[in-house]
C-alpha positions in Angstrom: -43.2 -1.6 26.1 -41.9 -3.4 23.3 -44.4 -5.2 20.7 -42.6 -8.4 21.5 -43.9 -7.6 25.2 -47.3 -6.5 24.3 -48.2 -9.9 22.7 -46.4 -11.8 25.2 -48.4 -9.4 27.8 -51.7 -10.2 25.8 -51.0 -14.0 25.9 -50.3 -14.7 29.1 -52.3 -12.0 30.7 -49.8 -10.7 33.0 -50.1 -7.0 32.1 -53.9 -4.9 31.9 -54.5 -3.3 28.5 -57.1 -0.8 28.4 -58.6 -0.1 24.4 -60.6 3.6 24.5 -63.9 2.0 22.6 -64.4 6.0 21.0 -61.1 6.0 19.5 -61.5 2.5 18.9 -64.6 2.7 17.1 -63.1 5.9 15.3 -60.0 3.5 14.3 -62.2 1.1 13.2 -64.4 3.4 10.4 -61.6 5.6 9.9 -59.8 3.0 8.0 -56.6 2.8 10.5 -57.9 -0.9 10.2 -57.5 -4.1 7.4 -60.2 -4.1 5.7 -62.0 -7.6 7.3 -62.0 -5.6 10.5 -64.0 -2.4 8.0 -66.8 -4.4 6.7 -67.2 -7.0 9.8 -68.5 -3.8 11.8 -70.2 -2.0 8.7 -72.3 -5.6 8.6 -72.8 -5.7 12.0 -73.6 -1.8 12.4 -76.5 -2.4 9.8 -77.7 -5.7 11.7 -78.1 -3.1 14.6 -79.4 -0.3 12.8 -82.1 -3.4 10.6 -83.0 -4.7 14.3 -84.4 -1.3 15.3 -86.3 -1.1 12.1 -87.3 -5.1 13.0 -88.8 -3.9 16.7 -91.2 -1.4 15.0 -92.4 -3.7 11.9 -93.2 -6.1 14.7 -95.2 -3.4 17.4 -96.9 -2.7 14.0 -97.9 -5.9 11.9 -98.0 -7.8 15.4 -98.8 -7.5 18.8 -97.2 -4.3 20.0 -95.6 -5.9 23.7 -93.5 -8.0 21.9 -92.2 -5.5 19.2 -91.7 -3.4 22.5 -89.5 -6.3 24.3 -87.9 -6.9 21.3 -87.1 -3.4 20.8 -85.9 -3.5 24.3 -84.0 -6.3 24.2 -81.7 -6.8 21.2 -80.8 -3.5 19.8 -78.9 -3.0 22.8 -77.3 -6.3 22.7 -76.6 -5.9 19.1 -74.9 -2.5 20.3 -72.7 -3.6 23.3 -71.3 -6.2 20.8 -70.4 -3.8 18.1 -68.9 -1.8 20.5 -66.3 -4.5 22.2 -65.9 -6.2 18.5 -64.1 -2.8 17.8 -62.2 -3.0 21.3 -60.7 -6.8 20.4 -60.5 -5.7 16.5 -57.7 -3.1 17.6 -56.1 -5.6 20.4 -56.0 -8.5 17.7 -54.6 -6.2 14.5 -51.9 -4.8 17.1 -50.9 -7.9 17.9 -50.5 -8.6 14.0 -49.0 -5.5 13.6 -46.0 -3.6 15.4 -46.9 -0.3 12.9 -50.5 0.1 14.5 -49.3 -1.3 18.4 -47.0 2.0 17.7 -49.8 4.3 16.3 -52.4 2.8 19.4 -50.1 3.8 22.1 -49.4 6.7 20.4 -52.8 8.3 20.1 -53.9 6.9 22.8 -56.2 4.0 22.1 -54.1 1.4 23.7 -53.0 2.2 27.4 -51.0 -0.7 29.1 -50.9 -0.3 32.9 
């Protein structure tokens, strides 16, 4: 599939596009995407880590059950969002850059049905 067809398929939703999450995360962290995507990913990864520490601090310095509820809900939600954003970053950059699209297809990051 040519890049222009891919862009049309993304905009129209005519084809199913799959992104391998682990490979998308590797593409973001290994520098295959522009810095703006890497910085956003690093920022939210740190927020995820700090939310765990915040939950522990709430358990220690406030009521333990509030901290436990925080630990169960917040870090998991942020982690899922970080993984979803890597997926979105790969698709967005593949639409913008034909060279990255070819790279993503050839390395199995993106699969089109």
